[in-house]
Each structure stands twice: as structure tokens, then as C-alpha cells.
C-alpha positions as CSV (number, residue, x, y, z in Angstrom):
1,M,-2.0,-16.9,-17.6
2,T,0.1,-16.2,-20.6
3,T,1.2,-12.9,-22.0
4,S,2.5,-11.8,-25.4
5,R,6.2,-11.2,-26.0
6,P,5.8,-7.5,-26.7
7,N,3.9,-7.0,-23.5
8,R,6.6,-8.8,-21.5
9,L,9.2,-6.5,-23.1
10,V,7.1,-3.5,-22.0
11,A,7.0,-4.8,-18.5
12,L,10.7,-5.6,-18.5
13,L,11.6,-2.2,-19.6
14,A,9.4,-0.7,-16.9
15,G,11.1,-2.9,-14.3
16,L,14.6,-1.7,-15.5
17,V,13.5,1.9,-15.3
18,L,12.2,1.3,-11.8
19,A,15.4,-0.5,-10.7
20,F,17.8,2.1,-11.9
21,S,16.0,5.4,-11.8
22,S,15.8,8.1,-9.1
23,P,12.7,8.3,-6.9
24,A,11.5,11.2,-9.0
25,V,11.6,9.2,-12.2
26,I,10.0,6.2,-10.5
27,A,7.0,8.3,-9.4
28,Q,6.4,9.2,-13.1
29,A,6.8,5.7,-14.6
30,R,4.5,4.8,-17.4
31,L,3.4,1.7,-19.2
32,H,1.8,1.5,-22.7
33,Y,0.1,-1.6,-24.2
34,P,-1.1,-1.1,-27.8
35,A,-4.4,-2.9,-28.7
36,L,-3.7,-6.4,-30.0
37,H,-5.3,-6.3,-33.4
38,D,-3.8,-9.6,-34.5
39,G,-5.8,-11.7,-32.1
40,P,-9.5,-12.6,-31.9
41,V,-11.7,-9.8,-30.5
42,P,-14.4,-11.2,-28.1
43,N,-18.1,-10.4,-28.2
44,G,-18.4,-10.4,-32.0
45,G,-15.7,-7.7,-32.6
46,R,-15.4,-4.2,-31.2
47,T,-13.9,-1.0,-32.3
48,P,-10.5,-0.7,-30.7
49,S,-10.7,1.4,-27.6
50,R,-8.3,3.1,-25.2
51,L,-8.0,3.0,-21.4
52,V,-6.1,5.6,-19.3
53,I,-5.3,4.5,-15.7
54,H,-3.6,6.7,-13.0
55,A,-2.6,4.9,-9.9
56,A,-0.2,4.8,-7.0
57,L,1.1,1.3,-7.7
58,D,4.6,0.5,-8.9
59,T,4.8,-0.7,-12.5
60,P,6.2,-4.2,-11.7
61,L,3.2,-4.9,-9.6
62,I,0.5,-3.6,-12.0
63,A,2.1,-4.9,-15.2
64,P,1.0,-8.6,-14.9
65,L,-2.5,-7.5,-14.2
66,L,-2.6,-5.2,-17.2
67,E,-1.3,-8.0,-19.4
68,D,-3.9,-10.4,-18.1
69,F,-6.7,-7.9,-18.6
70,Q,-5.6,-7.2,-22.1
71,R,-5.3,-10.9,-22.9
72,L,-9.1,-11.0,-22.2
73,N,-9.7,-7.6,-23.8
74,P,-7.4,-7.4,-26.8
75,D,-9.3,-4.5,-28.4
76,I,-8.3,-2.1,-25.6
77,A,-5.0,-0.1,-25.7
78,I,-3.8,0.7,-22.2
79,D,-1.9,3.7,-20.9
80,Y,-0.8,3.4,-17.3
81,R,0.8,6.2,-15.3
82,N,2.3,5.6,-11.8
83,L,2.2,8.6,-9.5
84,S,2.6,9.3,-5.8
85,T,-0.6,9.2,-3.8
86,L,-0.8,12.9,-3.5
87,A,0.0,13.4,-7.2
88,V,-2.8,11.0,-8.2
89,Y,-5.3,13.3,-6.4
90,R,-3.8,16.5,-7.7
91,T,-3.5,15.3,-11.2
92,F,-7.1,14.2,-11.3
93,L,-8.3,17.5,-10.2
94,D,-6.2,19.3,-12.8
95,G,-8.5,19.6,-15.7
96,R,-5.6,20.7,-18.0
97,D,-4.1,17.2,-18.1
98,A,-4.4,15.9,-21.6
99,E,-4.4,12.4,-20.4
100,R,-7.1,12.6,-17.7
101,A,-7.7,9.2,-16.1
102,D,-10.6,6.9,-16.9
103,V,-9.8,4.8,-13.8
104,V,-8.2,6.2,-10.6
105,M,-6.6,3.8,-8.0
106,S,-4.7,4.7,-4.9
107,S,-4.0,3.6,-1.3
108,A,-4.5,7.1,-0.1
109,M,-8.0,6.2,1.1
110,P,-9.1,9.6,2.5
111,W,-8.3,11.4,-0.8
112,Q,-10.0,8.7,-2.9
113,Y,-13.1,8.9,-0.7
114,R,-13.1,12.7,-1.0
115,L,-13.1,12.5,-4.8
116,A,-16.0,10.0,-4.8
117,N,-17.9,11.9,-2.2
118,D,-17.5,15.1,-4.2
119,G,-19.2,13.5,-7.2
120,Y,-16.2,12.6,-9.4
121,A,-17.0,8.9,-9.6
122,Q,-19.6,7.1,-11.6
123,P,-21.5,4.1,-10.5
124,L,-20.5,0.6,-11.7
125,D,-23.7,-1.3,-12.4
126,S,-22.7,-4.9,-12.9
127,D,-23.4,-8.2,-11.3
128,T,-19.8,-8.3,-10.0
129,A,-20.1,-4.8,-8.4
130,R,-23.5,-5.6,-6.9
131,A,-22.1,-8.8,-5.3
132,W,-19.0,-7.0,-3.9
133,P,-18.9,-7.1,0.0
134,A,-20.6,-4.0,1.5
135,W,-17.6,-3.3,3.8
136,A,-15.3,-3.1,0.8
137,R,-17.1,-0.4,-1.2
138,W,-18.9,2.9,-0.9
139,R,-22.2,2.9,-2.7
140,H,-21.4,1.4,-6.1
141,E,-18.9,4.0,-6.9
142,L,-15.7,3.4,-4.8
143,F,-14.3,-0.1,-4.4
144,A,-11.6,-1.6,-2.3
145,V,-9.7,-4.0,-4.6
146,T,-6.9,-5.1,-2.3
147,F,-6.5,-6.2,1.3
148,E,-3.1,-5.0,2.7
149,P,-2.2,-5.3,6.4
150,V,0.2,-2.8,7.8
151,V,3.2,-4.7,9.3
152,I,6.4,-4.7,11.3
153,V,9.7,-5.7,9.6
154,Y,12.9,-6.5,11.5
155,R,16.2,-8.0,11.0
156,R,16.6,-11.5,12.3
157,E,19.4,-10.7,14.7
158,V,16.8,-8.6,16.6
159,A,14.9,-11.7,17.5
160,E,18.1,-13.6,18.2
161,R,19.3,-11.0,20.8
162,F,16.1,-9.5,22.2
163,G,13.3,-12.0,21.3
164,A,10.8,-12.0,18.4
165,I,8.3,-9.2,18.0
166,A,4.7,-10.4,17.4
167,S,2.6,-7.4,18.6
168,H,2.6,-3.7,19.3
169,A,3.0,-4.4,23.0
170,E,6.1,-6.4,22.4
171,L,7.5,-3.7,20.2
172,V,7.1,-1.1,22.9
173,E,8.7,-3.5,25.4
174,R,11.8,-4.0,23.1
175,L,12.1,-0.3,22.5
176,E,12.0,0.5,26.2
177,Q,14.2,-2.3,27.4
178,H,16.9,-1.9,24.7
179,A,16.7,1.8,23.9
180,A,20.5,2.3,23.8
181,A,21.1,-0.7,21.6
182,L,18.3,0.3,19.2
183,H,19.1,4.1,19.2
184,G,18.9,5.3,15.6
185,R,18.2,1.8,14.4
186,V,14.4,2.1,14.1
187,V,12.5,3.6,11.2
188,T,8.8,4.5,10.6
189,Y,6.7,6.9,8.5
190,D,6.9,10.7,9.1
191,P,3.1,11.5,9.5
192,A,3.9,15.1,8.5
193,I,5.1,14.2,5.0
194,S,3.5,10.9,4.3
195,G,-0.2,10.6,3.6
196,A,-0.1,6.9,4.5
197,G,1.8,7.6,7.7
198,Y,-0.7,10.2,8.7
199,S,-3.7,7.9,7.9
200,Y,-2.1,5.1,10.0
201,A,-1.4,7.5,12.9
202,I,-5.0,8.8,13.1
203,E,-6.4,5.3,12.9
204,E,-4.1,3.9,15.6
205,A,-4.8,6.8,17.9
206,R,-8.5,5.8,17.7
207,L,-7.8,2.1,18.1
208,S,-5.2,1.7,20.8
209,P,-5.0,3.4,24.2
210,R,-1.2,2.6,24.2
211,Y,-0.6,4.3,20.9
212,W,1.0,7.4,22.4
213,E,3.2,5.2,24.6
214,L,4.5,3.6,21.4
215,V,5.1,7.0,19.8
216,A,7.1,8.1,22.9
217,A,9.1,4.9,22.7
218,L,9.9,5.6,19.1
219,G,11.1,9.0,20.0
220,R,13.2,7.6,22.9
221,V,15.2,5.6,20.4
222,D,15.4,8.5,18.0
223,A,13.6,6.6,15.2
224,A,14.3,7.8,11.7
225,L,11.2,9.3,10.0
226,V,10.8,8.7,6.2
227,G,8.2,9.1,3.5
228,T,7.8,5.7,2.0
229,T,7.8,2.0,2.7
230,R,10.5,1.6,0.0
231,E,12.9,3.8,2.0
232,M,12.3,1.7,5.1
233,L,12.8,-1.6,3.3
234,E,16.0,-0.5,1.6
235,G,17.4,0.8,4.9
236,L,16.6,-2.4,6.7
237,A,18.2,-4.5,4.0
238,A,21.3,-2.3,4.0
239,G,21.6,-2.7,7.8
240,R,21.0,1.0,8.6
241,Y,17.9,0.0,10.5
242,A,17.1,-3.0,12.7
243,I,13.3,-2.5,13.0
244,G,10.7,-0.9,10.7
245,Y,7.3,0.0,12.0
246,N,4.1,0.4,10.0
247,L,5.3,-0.7,6.6
248,L,2.8,-1.5,3.8
249,G,2.5,-5.3,4.0
250,S,2.2,-6.0,0.3
251,Y,5.5,-4.3,-0.6
252,A,7.2,-5.9,2.5
253,R,6.1,-9.4,1.6
254,A,7.6,-9.1,-1.9
255,F,10.8,-7.5,-0.6
256,V,11.4,-10.0,2.2
257,R,11.3,-12.9,-0.3
258,E,14.5,-11.6,-1.7
259,H,16.0,-10.7,1.7
260,P,16.0,-13.7,4.1
261,E,17.8,-11.6,6.7
262,L,14.4,-9.9,7.3
263,D,11.2,-11.0,9.0
264,V,7.8,-9.5,8.3
265,V,5.1,-9.7,11.0
266,V,1.4,-8.9,11.0
267,P,0.9,-7.9,14.6
268,D,-1.5,-10.2,16.5
269,D,-2.9,-7.7,19.0
270,Y,-4.3,-5.4,16.2
271,A,-3.4,-5.0,12.6
272,L,-4.5,-2.1,10.5
273,V,-5.6,-3.1,7.0
274,T,-5.5,-0.6,4.2
275,H,-6.9,-0.9,0.7
276,R,-6.3,0.3,-2.8
277,L,-9.5,2.2,-3.7
278,A,-10.5,2.4,-7.3
279,F,-13.3,4.2,-9.2
280,V,-14.4,5.0,-12.8
281,A,-14.2,8.8,-13.3
282,R,-17.5,10.5,-13.8
283,D,-16.2,12.2,-17.0
284,A,-14.1,9.3,-18.3
285,R,-13.3,9.6,-21.9
286,H,-13.4,5.9,-22.4
287,P,-16.2,4.8,-20.0
288,H,-16.9,1.4,-21.5
289,A,-13.2,0.3,-21.2
290,A,-13.0,1.8,-17.7
291,R,-16.0,-0.2,-16.5
292,R,-14.6,-3.4,-18.0
293,F,-11.3,-2.9,-16.2
294,L,-12.8,-2.2,-12.8
295,D,-15.2,-5.1,-13.3
296,Y,-12.1,-7.2,-14.0
297,L,-10.4,-6.1,-10.7
298,L,-13.6,-7.2,-8.8
299,S,-14.1,-10.5,-10.6
300,E,-13.0,-13.8,-9.2
301,H,-10.7,-14.2,-12.1
302,G,-9.1,-10.7,-11.6
303,Q,-8.8,-11.2,-7.9
304,R,-7.2,-14.5,-8.4
305,A,-4.7,-12.8,-10.7
306,I,-4.0,-10.2,-8.0
307,G,-3.4,-13.0,-5.5
308,E,-1.2,-15.2,-7.8
309,L,0.7,-12.5,-9.8
310,T,1.3,-9.9,-7.2
311,P,1.9,-9.6,-3.4
312,L,-1.3,-7.7,-3.0
313,G,-3.9,-9.3,-0.8
314,T,-7.4,-10.2,-2.2
315,I,-10.9,-9.5,-1.0
316,H,-13.1,-11.8,-3.1
317,P,-15.2,-14.1,-0.8
318,A,-14.4,-17.2,-2.9
319,L,-10.6,-16.9,-2.4
320,H,-8.8,-18.4,0.6
321,G,-5.2,-18.4,-0.6
322,P,-2.2,-16.8,1.2
323,G,-2.6,-13.1,1.7
324,S,-6.4,-13.2,1.1
325,A,-8.8,-11.5,3.5
326,N,-10.3,-14.9,4.3
327,A,-6.9,-16.5,5.1
328,L,-5.9,-13.6,7.3
329,R,-9.2,-13.6,9.2
330,E,-8.9,-17.3,9.8
331,R,-5.4,-16.7,11.4
332,L,-5.9,-13.3,13.1
333,G,-9.7,-13.0,13.6
334,E,-10.8,-9.8,15.3
335,A,-7.2,-8.5,15.5
336,L,-7.6,-7.4,11.8
337,R,-8.8,-3.8,11.6
338,P,-9.6,-2.8,8.1
339,I,-9.9,1.0,7.7
340,D,-13.6,1.8,7.1
341,I,-14.6,3.2,3.8
342,G,-16.9,6.0,4.9
343,P,-17.3,9.5,6.1
344,G,-14.8,9.0,8.9
345,L,-12.1,9.2,6.2
346,L,-13.0,12.9,5.6
347,A,-12.2,13.7,9.2
348,T,-8.6,12.8,8.5
349,L,-8.4,15.7,6.0
350,D,-9.8,18.3,8.3
351,D,-7.0,20.9,8.7
352,L,-7.6,21.6,12.4
353,K,-7.8,17.9,13.3
354,R,-4.6,17.3,11.3
355,A,-2.8,20.1,13.0
356,A,-3.9,18.8,16.4
357,L,-2.8,15.2,15.7
358,L,0.6,16.2,14.3
359,S,1.2,18.6,17.2
360,R,0.5,15.8,19.7
361,W,2.5,13.3,17.7
362,T,5.6,15.6,17.7
363,R,5.2,16.3,21.4
364,E,5.0,12.6,22.3
365,F,7.9,11.7,20.0
366,Q,10.1,14.4,21.6
367,R,8.9,13.8,25.2
368,A,11.9,11.8,26.4
369,A,15.5,11.6,25.4
370,A,17.0,8.2,25.0
371,P,17.9,6.9,28.5
372,A,20.9,4.7,29.2
373,D,20.1,1.0,28.6
374,T,21.3,-0.6,31.8
375,S,20.5,-4.1,30.4
376,A,22.7,-3.7,27.3
377,T,26.0,-5.3,27.1
378,P,28.7,-3.8,24.8
379,H,27.6,-6.4,22.2
380,D,24.0,-5.1,22.4
381,A,25.1,-1.6,21.7
382,R,26.9,-2.8,18.5
383,L,23.9,-4.5,17.1
384,D,24.6,-5.1,13.5
385,E,27.4,-2.5,13.1
386,T,28.5,-4.3,9.9
387,P,25.9,-4.3,7.2
388,P,25.4,-7.6,5.3
């Protein structure tokens, strides 16, 4: 899959902005790809069109896909805006935005489902959409385009001193047996400020009878609570944290490739799987271009590009490569628990249910102060005092 030199420069500039900007700037990163008028236009020639995409997906991850899509559709100029998950939702509902999205994509599944359920999505009527697995779509309006397990990441010295962590049960065991050594060295989402963290909490509370035991164990080691996977990964790499819980696997996989001191684990007792959900806006100003892009994301070619050019997992039934739904199912079987795309997602947005879950989460987290770790030696207590 080749890309033009101008497009590579656009992606490079976006990557530099992402690398050296503050989080506030990162959340507003943009990409622009002018239509390629100097190349052949397929299907007998079309009037150049425009496509506006709003998504919660970092620009270095989406850039290769946008380049590949434009290589196949050189008549389409693309404007991409990267926002936080909540900003994607709010910006879409703000009718004053001069650049209202044609395609909306986000991992905040409840908010995406609410928009589709409230009538803001239009159907995609194509052979590709009709063939898409029923579990990975809602009607023919809202489509899961990625398969992303939620994972545990830890520094290698944790395994060397305390044993590897392969499951939630083993994580609880390590936290309880080595509470003093791990005090302040564990990090996870704050469900009160993170949409992803809250979604994972409510799903795990349904799935596992030991979930609240795990929350209490996290509280016992005074786990740090943060808003993003990025914060967790950076803290783990810097040595501030030894264990990270419930990170987004796609980001973790890419990060760990550059940080061999870290291990990423898909838990083998149960593993939540989240998706990027995408839809074509009902009032899209460029509906034809929008439908072509969503059809690309669902096609075997587009899904193969996702699998080969990004760390995002793929769903297409014909694909079996690393990170694909098929490959993960072959390895983990029933332990994989994809979050259902259905009315249950709306329950996570109910104010009373949210308040009740957050109240219990806080209560369990604060239930026990960190006890003395009688099994810890002085060396245990100094676990990784010197960052790499």
C-alpha cells in the first residue's frame, strides 16, 4: 500500500504535533488531505468531493488508513478531526459547528449507540454492510470496525519478583500478597472522569462476582486513578507505576513494541473487548463520500489495512492475522467478552445507575487501608525505585 509524498508529509507533521504538544492540543489534532487531481479518477471520473470525519482516534493511527482510502478514492478531499470521546459526542450535537461530521467514530460505545438510537445515523445499504456480522452492528446504521481487548500491562520486574499475571484472579492475588511493595505503584482508570473507565467498570460488575474484590484490592494499594490509557502507559514506562489495569489493548500493543521493559497481557479468565463504533450522519453534507469511507472500513481490503497498518484489531470474518477477532477467539475462546452493541449500552448512561455504581466503586476502593505486607522483604518494598 503506497502513499503519495504530500500525504506522508501531512501524517509526519501530525505525528510531530502529537509527540510534542500538550494533551489539550493533542485532543484537537487535525489532518487534511486535498483531493488528488493529478491521478486517475475511478468509475469514469467524478466531481471532487469532500469528507469530514470526527473521531476519537489519534492521528498517527488513522493517518495510514486515510492515505490508503484516498489512494482508492483520489477525488475525495479529507478533513479529519481528532477529539476526546466526550467531545466527539458534544461536538456532533452542536449544530453550530461549521464542520459538522459526515462520519463519526468513537470507542465511547454508549454515546455512539445513543446517537444512532436517537435517529442521528443513516443506514448503509451495501453488500459489505449487509454481510457484516450481526454481533458487530446495530441494524445497518452503527458498525463496530475494530476489535480491541482491554488488557493488563506490567513491568517485567513484577513477574520476576512476584510471578507473571495472566488473569484477574492472579492480579488480585498479587495485590493482596504484596500490598506494601506495590503501594502507589498501580494505575487504572478513574471511572468518575473517564467514559471508557466507567464503561469497563459497569461491564465488569455484570461479568465477574469478584469484581468488587478487585476494586478493594486496588484501593488497598492506593492505586493511582487517571483519565486515559496514554497516562497509564507513560507512567509505566517512566517507572512511576509497576502495574496498569484495564488499558486499551490497541494502544498498549503499539506502545509496548517500543518499551521492552513492559509486558501486555490479555487476561485468560475473561477479557472485555471494546470497539470503535462508526456511523454515517443522517444529515451528512457529503453522504456519498461518507458511505464510501464506511464501506471501506468494513471491506476486507480496509480491514486488512487496519490489521497491517495499525495496532487496532480486525473483525472481518476472512482475516486471521495477529490481533484479529478470529485469532483471539482461537486463543482465548469464551474468555473473550465483547461488549454488546444494543439497548444495554443506554443503561450505562442512566444518571441514577451511574451515581449508584460510582458510589459503590468509591466505597469499595476506600474500604481498606493498605495493610503491612508481612511477606515483603526490604528489596520488595523498593520495587523499581530507580526508573529506567
